[in-house]
C-alpha positions in Angstrom: 87.5 102.5 97.8 87.3 101.2 101.3 90.5 99.2 100.9 92.5 101.9 99.2 94.6 102.4 102.4 95.5 98.7 102.2 96.5 98.8 98.6 98.6 101.9 99.0 100.5 100.3 102.0 101.0 97.1 100.0 102.3 98.9 97.0 104.6 101.1 99.2 106.0 97.9 100.8 106.6 96.4 97.3 108.2 99.7 96.2 110.6 99.6 99.2 111.6 96.0 98.3 112.0 97.0 94.7 114.1 100.0 95.7 116.4 97.8 97.9 116.8 95.1 95.2 117.4 97.6 92.4 119.9 99.7 94.3 121.9 97.1 96.1 121.8 94.2 93.7 121.4 95.7 90.2 123.0 99.2 90.4 125.3 98.5 93.4 128.5 100.0 91.9 126.6 103.1 90.6 124.9 103.5 94.0 128.2 103.4 95.9 129.8 105.9 93.5 126.7 108.2 93.7 127.0 108.0 97.5 130.6 109.1 97.3 129.8 112.0 95.0 127.0 113.1 97.4 129.3 112.8 100.3 131.9 115.0 98.5 129.2 117.6 97.8 127.7 117.8 101.3 130.8 116.8 103.3 128.9 115.1 106.1 127.8 111.6 106.7 124.5 112.8 108.2 123.7 115.0 105.3 124.7 112.2 102.8 122.3 109.9 104.6 119.5 112.5 104.5 120.0 113.0 100.8 119.8 109.3 100.3 116.5 109.2 102.2 115.2 112.1 100.1 116.1 110.2 96.9 114.5 107.1 98.2 111.3 109.1 98.9 111.4 110.5 95.4 111.6 106.9 94.1 108.5 105.9 96.1 106.7 109.1 94.9 107.3 108.1 91.3 106.3 104.5 91.7 103.1 105.2 93.7 102.1 108.0 91.5 102.4 105.8 88.4 100.6 102.9 90.0 97.7 104.8 91.4 97.8 107.6 88.8 97.6 110.1 91.7 100.4 112.5 92.7 98.6 113.0 96.0 99.0 109.4 96.9 102.6 109.5 95.7 103.4 112.5 97.9 101.7 111.1 100.9 103.5 107.7 100.5 106.9 109.3 100.0 106.3 111.6 103.0 105.3 108.9 105.5 108.0 106.6 104.3 110.6 109.3 104.7 109.4 110.3 108.1 109.4 106.6 109.4 112.9 106.0 108.0 114.3 109.2 109.6 112.6 108.6 112.9 113.4 105.0 113.3 117.1 105.6 112.4 117.4 108.5 114.8 115.3 107.1 117.7 115.6 103.4 117.4 118.8 102.7 115.5 119.5 99.4 113.8 116.6 97.0 113.2 116.5 93.6 111.5 114.9 93.4 108.0 111.7 91.8 109.3 111.3 94.3 112.1 112.0 97.2 109.7 109.4 96.1 107.2 106.8 95.4 109.9 107.4 98.9 111.4 106.9 100.5 108.0 103.8 98.5 107.2 102.0 99.1 110.5 102.7 102.8 110.6 102.0 103.3 106.9 98.8 101.3 107.2 97.6 103.4 110.1 98.5 106.6 108.3 96.5 105.6 105.2 93.6 104.3 107.3 93.4 107.7 108.9 93.3 109.3 105.4 91.4 106.9 103.2 89.7 104.4 105.6 87.6 106.6 107.7 
């Protein structure tokens, strides 16, 4: 139980890589069309991006809930991942892939240490 925070952070990192690979390499055409449909519905690039981030959070919720058989972990993981994505896009802007992954892992680890490691 002492390392649950670490396992959650690792699975969330794997889920993020899985999401990226699945959406941009396997379902690329569908993802682009879906983005266009969302844009037509909300009529704003910022709202389209926010819907994308919410859908990504839902993906992480499903993956982590299934892996850990715990909706609580799924909700917490989706929440922290969503908050980091929104904050780093708004406050920092563009980051390289390695920096992006490191930022997520460090903050997500600290978040789950605070919950499960103490």
